[in-house]
N, C-alpha and C positions, 0 to 999 in steps of 0.2 A: 381265395381262388378267383382268378380273373377269367372272364368269359372271352372267347374269341369273337371279335366283332367283325363279321363279314357282311358286306352289303352285296345284294344281288346285282350282278353286272347287267347292263343293258346292251342291246345289240349295237347301239350308236356309239358306245364308249370303247368298243373293241377295235383294235387295229385291223384294217382291211387292206386289200390289194390297192395298188396305185390306180387312181382313176384315169390318168392320162399317161401316155407313153407305152410303147410295146417293146418288150425285150425279146429279140429274135433268138437269143441263145437258148438252146434246149436245156431245160432243167430236169430235176428228178421228177418221175411220175408221182403225182399226188393222189391219194384217195379222196373221194368226194367229201368225207367227213373232215379231212385235214384242210381241204380247200375252203370249206365253209366254216372252219375253225370250231368244230363241234367235238364233244367228247363221246357222245352216243354214236353207235355204229349205223351209218346211213345205209349200208348194204343190207344189214339185217332188217331194217324197217322196209326197205324196198322189196326184199324177198317175202316178208310177211304180207305186205300189201298185194303182191302179185299172187301169192298162194291163196289168200283170202278171197280173191276174185270180187272185190268191192266195186270194180268198174271194168269195162271192156278194155279201156286204154288208160295208161298213166303217163303223165308228163315226167320228164327226167328231174324236174324241180320238185315234184310232189314229195318224194321221200326225204329230201333235204329239208323242205319246209316243215313237214310233220316231225322230223327229228329235232329241229330247232324248237318247236313248240313243246315237245316232250321234255327236252333238256331244260327249257325255261321253267316249266311247271315243277320239275324235280328240284331245281335250284331254289325256287320260292318255298316249296314244302320243307326242304332240308334247312333252309335259313330260319323259318318259323319254328321248326322242331328244335333247332339248336338254341334258339332263344328260350324255348320252354325248358330245355335241359338246364340252361344257365339259371333260370328262375328257381329250379329245384336243386340247385347247387350240385349238378352232375356234370361230368366231363363227356360222357358218352350219350349219344342219342339212342333212346329205347323206342320200341313200338308204341308205348304209351305216350311218349312225347310227340310222336308223329300224329297219333290219334287226337291228342289235345290241340295240336296246331291246326288240324283240319276242322275241328269243332269250333274253335275260337275265331277262325277267319270266315266271315260271312260268304265271300265269293267262293272259296274252296268248299265250304259246307254245302252250298247250293250245287256246285259242280259234282260232288261225290255223293249226293243223297241218292237213295235207291231208285227213286222215280224220275231221275234227271233225264234218262234217255229211253226208258221202257214204254212210256205212254205218249201217244201222239197228242198234239195240241188239240184242244176242244174246238170243234167247228160249230158255227151257229146252226140251229135246226133248219132243215129245208122247208121252204114255204109250202103250205098245204094247197092242193088243187081243189077248186070249187066245182 
């Protein structure tokens, strides 16, 4: 059995819009996820950000940026999980492969540990007044 060798693409290697030249001909209306060449839905992330009321105001680029980050993380996790499945001579990725991929990668392990976001950073004790 041969494993599928997929490398995680980088944003720099993706084809983008032309940097110079303006095409005045009207084209089809594109969704923001298609304009940013993303697979994840930008509109859903935008809606969840606005419903969550994380900030009073949001830039129009915020959901696009966050969607790109989420897509990049998922691509990395699925790539590592696919390698774990290949090591175990499996064709399909199971939840155990994802879990092992997260445990074996130091950066992802630190990101997904339970105390990653729940505790604030320790601050030095305040000086005592005399």
